N, C-alpha and C positions, 0 to 999 in steps of 0.2 A: 612365786613369791613374788610380789611386785613390793615396792616402795613410792613411797609419794611423798609430796610436800605441799605445806598449804603454803599459798602465797600473800600478798600484801593484799589480796583482793578477793579473799577467802576462802579462794577454790583449791584444788586440787591436781597437782601435776604427776606423773609417773617420773620418776628418774630411774629407776632400774627395774626388769624383770627380765624371770625366768622358768621355766619351768625343768629345769635337768639335773635342780638341785637330789642329795642321796638321801636325803631323812635323816642324815645323821647332821657332824654340824658342817655349816654353811656360811664364810665368810664373805664378805660382802667391801673390796676396800674400794679406795680413789674415788668413793661418791662426793665430787666437789657440792658443797651448796651450800648458800646463807639463808637461814629458815630459821623457823619457833618450835613447828611441829613437824613431824614424820611419824607416818605412817607404813605398817606393815602392813599386807592381806594375802593369806592362802589364797592362791590361785586352782594350783590341783591337791585333791583329794591322795592322802596317805593311805591310813590305813583305816577302808569300811567305813569312810567318810566321815572321817576325825584330823581333826588338826590338832597340832600342841607347837606350843612356844616354851620353852623351858625362860629363855632367857634373849633379851637382846639389849645393846650396847649401841649407846650414839652419842658420840664425844666430839671434841675440837683439839688435835697436838696442836697444833698453832698458838692456840686461847689457853693453854694448859689447865685444860679443863677435866674434869674427872668424869669416867665415862657414868651416864645416867641408864640405870641398868632394870627394865622393865620383864615381870616376869609374871606370867599367866597362863590361862587354858583353852580354846575357842574350840567351840561344837559349831560350825558354817559350812557344811558339805552343803557346793552348789548341785549335785547330781542328786538330793537328797527328794523322794515324790510326794511324799507325806509328812507329817509328826504321828509320833505314838500318842496314845491317850496311857496317863497313869494315874491312878489314885490310889488310897489319898495320897494328895503333896502337897505339905509334908507327908513322908509316911512314918509309924512305928513299927510294928512287927511284918505287916503283910503291903507287898504292892500288887495290884490288877496291873498290867499291861497290857493294851490294845494294840493292834493293829488295825490301820486305818480302811484293811478291804479282810473278806475271807480269803485264806488261803488253800481251803480245800485238804490235798493230796497233797499239796508240795509240801518238804519238809523245808525250815527256816531257820537260820543259825542264832543266836539270841546272843548277845555280846553286855557285860555289865562295866564299866570302866571307873576306875577313883579319876578324882579332879585333877590329880598330876598326870592320868594318862594310861595309867597301868593297868593289864586284864583282869579285875577282878573273878568276875565268876564267868562262864558261857555254859551254853547247853541248845540242844534241838529241840526243835518245837514243830508241832504241824496243826495247831490250832492258831485263831485271830486271836484270842485272847487267854490271857498266862499269869498264872500268880507266882509272886518270889515270897519267899519268907525271909525275915532280914534279922534277925535274930544274932546271926554272926558277923553284920555290919558293922564298925562304926560308925558315929552322927559325921556325917559330911554330906557333899555331893556329889552324884552319881551323874553319868552319862549311860542311857540305854541305846544301844543297837543294838537293831535286827535286821540281817541281808538276806533276801529271798530272790533266788536266782542272780541279777546283778543290780538289783535296785536295794537301796539302803531305806533307812525307816529310822530316824533318831527325836529323845527328849532326852529330860533330865531330873530326877528328884533329888529333896534333900531329904537324908534318915535322921531320924531325931534318935534319944535315947528313951 
């Protein structure tokens, strides 16, 4: 992960970088900086090309400020080769998932994650075109990841009632 700050000239500069996080709780202390904007970027993919940030606190004890809490999830693998085609999107009953190429005799793993990063569905497929039944999916945003060999393909869709 990499933390950066925005300077008064509107340019980002790196404050801290590491590639040795354990994927659990990582605490970064003693970053002494005076800035209005702080940015955290995931630089190494954790699980099948997905990144999950549950909470980030930025505060200044010297100024008796309460922490600013950021909660989000972002899927931005730097090693992905191409996006998946997903339709219809938003979807109600079925979702078609198309990989950018036909992988013929190879078997791929398909994963669907909730917006909170929890694995919701998994299956293997040997077709570049797969259809998923959505009747048991609550309305939400979902992330689809296909892993074939060491390559990652991803996309997201919205499930409507």
